[in-house]
N, C-alpha and C positions, 0 to 999 in steps of 0.2 A: 305734137296733140299740139293745141292751143289751149291755152291756160288764162280761165281769168281772175284778174289782178284790183282793177276798182274800175267802181263806172260811175255815176247818177240817172238820177229820174225823178221824174215828178208825175202827181198823182192829175191832171189832168181835168181841167174843174174852170167855170167860168172864173173870168179877171177879176173881177171883185171880190173870190172868194183863190181863190188859186194857193195863192199866199195861206189862210188862214189852216185847208184843211192840211197845204203840206204840212206844214207844221204839228196840225193836230196828228194826222199822219205818223211823224215820227214819237212822238211821242207817243203816240199806240203802241208802237211798236217795242222799243223799251217801252212801258208801261206790265208792255205784255208776260215776255218778261223767256221766249224763246231763240232770238236769238236780235243784238242789239245791233242802230243805227245809228250812222250820224248823218250830219245836214251840212252845208255852206251857202255859196251864192256864188250865180252860172247866169255868165250877163246880169246881176243884179238880179236874181230871183227864185226864191230857195231849189235846194235841191238835194236829195236822200241819195244818199251814202253808201256806195253795197263795195264793202271788199273781202276778197279771197282774197287771206294770204300765208295762211298757213297751210304747209302741204300735207299733211295727213287731211282736210279739205276732205270729202263723196261727193262724186253727187249727190247723190242720200240730201248732204247738208242745204244745196244751191235748193235741193227740188220742195223744201220743206222750209226754207228763204223765201223762196215764193208763193210756198201756200201762206204763209204766216204774212206775207202785204198783199197777198189778194183777199183775206179775207177778210184784215179792216177794216183797207180800203176799200170794200163789200162795207162792213158795219157805217163804215163816217160817210158813206153814199146812202146809201138808206134801202142797200139788196141784200 
């Protein structure tokens, strides 16, 4: 079975807004408190890190994280 470990992603945004929006997204995620993510740089650009390291992590945990990320990204974009 596939194992999810670590991947990075970015919120798509116009180049002039990309850094600000991605930093704002990771801050909003962590301020929200339901999940905690970190950021890094990939090719000099901010990327948000998603890590699943616990053996007890269930599919529902990943779905919750996805839902939280989408919800907060939508708020930032005004959707």
